[in-house]
C-alpha positions in Angstrom: 33.2 249.4 121.2 31.3 246.1 120.1 34.5 244.2 120.3 35.0 245.4 123.9 31.4 244.8 124.9 31.8 241.3 123.2 34.9 240.4 125.1 33.3 241.6 128.2 30.2 239.4 127.6 32.7 236.4 126.9 35.0 236.8 129.9 32.1 237.4 132.3 30.3 234.0 131.1 33.6 232.2 131.3 34.0 233.4 134.6 30.5 232.1 135.7 31.4 228.7 134.2 34.5 228.9 136.5 32.2 229.8 139.3 29.8 226.8 138.6 32.7 224.5 138.4 33.8 225.8 142.2 30.6 224.9 143.2 30.7 221.7 141.8 34.3 220.9 143.3 33.0 222.3 146.8 30.1 219.8 146.5 32.4 216.6 145.4 34.4 218.0 148.4 32.1 217.8 150.9 30.5 214.6 149.7 34.1 213.2 150.1 34.3 214.8 153.5 31.1 213.1 154.7 32.1 209.5 152.9 35.6 209.9 154.8 34.4 211.0 158.2 31.5 208.7 158.6 32.2 205.7 156.2 35.9 205.2 156.7 36.3 206.9 160.0 39.2 209.2 158.6 38.1 212.7 158.1 39.9 214.8 155.5 41.8 217.5 157.0 41.7 220.0 154.0 38.2 219.8 152.9 37.1 222.5 155.1 39.7 225.1 153.9 39.2 223.9 150.0 35.5 224.6 150.6 36.2 228.2 152.0 38.5 229.0 149.1 35.8 227.6 146.6 33.6 229.9 148.1 35.6 233.0 147.4 36.1 231.8 143.8 32.3 231.2 143.5 31.4 234.9 144.6 33.6 236.7 142.8 33.7 234.8 139.6 30.0 234.8 139.4 29.4 238.6 140.3 30.5 239.9 136.7 27.6 238.2 135.0 25.3 238.6 137.5 26.1 242.3 137.0 26.2 242.4 133.1 22.6 240.8 133.5 21.9 243.5 136.3 20.7 240.3 138.5 21.8 242.1 141.5 19.3 243.0 144.3 17.9 246.6 143.9 15.0 248.5 145.8 13.4 250.2 142.5 10.2 251.5 143.9 11.2 255.2 143.6 12.7 254.6 140.3 9.8 252.7 138.8 7.7 255.6 139.8 9.8 257.8 137.6 8.7 258.9 133.9 10.6 256.3 131.5 13.0 259.1 130.0 13.9 260.2 133.5 14.1 256.5 134.7 16.6 255.6 132.1 19.1 258.5 132.9 18.7 258.1 136.7 19.7 254.1 136.2 22.4 255.1 134.0 24.0 257.6 136.7 23.2 255.0 139.4 25.1 252.2 137.1 28.0 254.8 137.0 28.1 255.3 140.5 28.0 251.7 141.1 31.0 251.2 138.9 32.9 253.9 140.3 32.5 252.4 144.0 33.3 249.2 142.4 36.9 250.3 141.1 37.5 252.2 144.2 36.9 249.1 146.4 39.1 247.2 143.7 41.9 249.4 144.0 42.1 249.0 147.7 41.7 245.1 147.3 44.5 245.4 144.6 46.7 247.3 146.9 46.4 244.7 149.6 47.0 241.9 147.3 50.2 243.5 146.3 51.4 243.8 149.9 50.1 240.2 150.7 52.1 239.1 147.8 55.5 241.0 148.8 55.1 239.9 152.4 54.3 236.4 152.0 51.0 236.4 153.8 49.3 233.0 154.0 46.0 232.0 154.8 45.0 231.2 158.4 43.6 227.9 157.7 45.1 224.4 158.3 46.5 224.0 155.0 47.6 227.3 153.8 47.9 229.1 150.6 49.4 232.6 149.7 46.4 234.8 150.6 47.0 236.9 147.7 45.5 234.1 145.5 42.2 234.8 146.7 42.7 238.7 146.9 43.7 238.7 143.0 40.5 236.7 142.5 38.4 239.4 144.4 40.2 242.3 142.5 39.5 240.5 139.1 35.7 240.0 140.1 35.5 243.6 141.1 37.2 245.3 138.2 35.3 243.0 135.8 31.9 243.8 137.5 32.8 247.6 137.4 33.4 247.3 133.7 30.0 245.4 133.2 28.0 248.4 135.1 29.5 250.8 132.4 28.7 248.5 129.4 25.4 248.0 128.1 23.1 245.5 130.1 22.5 242.1 128.7 19.1 240.6 128.9 18.8 238.4 131.8 18.4 234.7 130.6 14.9 233.2 130.1 14.8 231.0 132.9 15.7 233.6 135.1 13.0 233.7 138.1 11.9 237.1 139.1 9.8 237.7 142.4 
């Protein structure tokens, strides 16, 4: 079990690095768009499309690490009022329910991905790509997040700010 947990941690961190790379790509593309549009008077026709695609990648590849660190938004007023042993049990049940919901959603998205692949569906942007590329990333992120809900939580990094 330790090997599986270590593998999940490694894959989640690798996905977060890819998500950060997608943020960097989107930023560079938008700067290039501004320079091309206002400096060269020749706008790029693909920058908005690529930025939208990168947004999908950013969200669904950063989700597993956020889930692993339990960094998602949660309203915990009721849970915090519970005695500590009950708090841990209820929290674990909620994590398992969340994992189940994520797996159900992932199954629907996977079904959609397979249909898009077989039908050759493209995005509706000016520069089209196969839509299943995006839904495959979504499916991967959802499944990995569900598995991270089942795995023991990692401690949040020290530089995390809590409000």
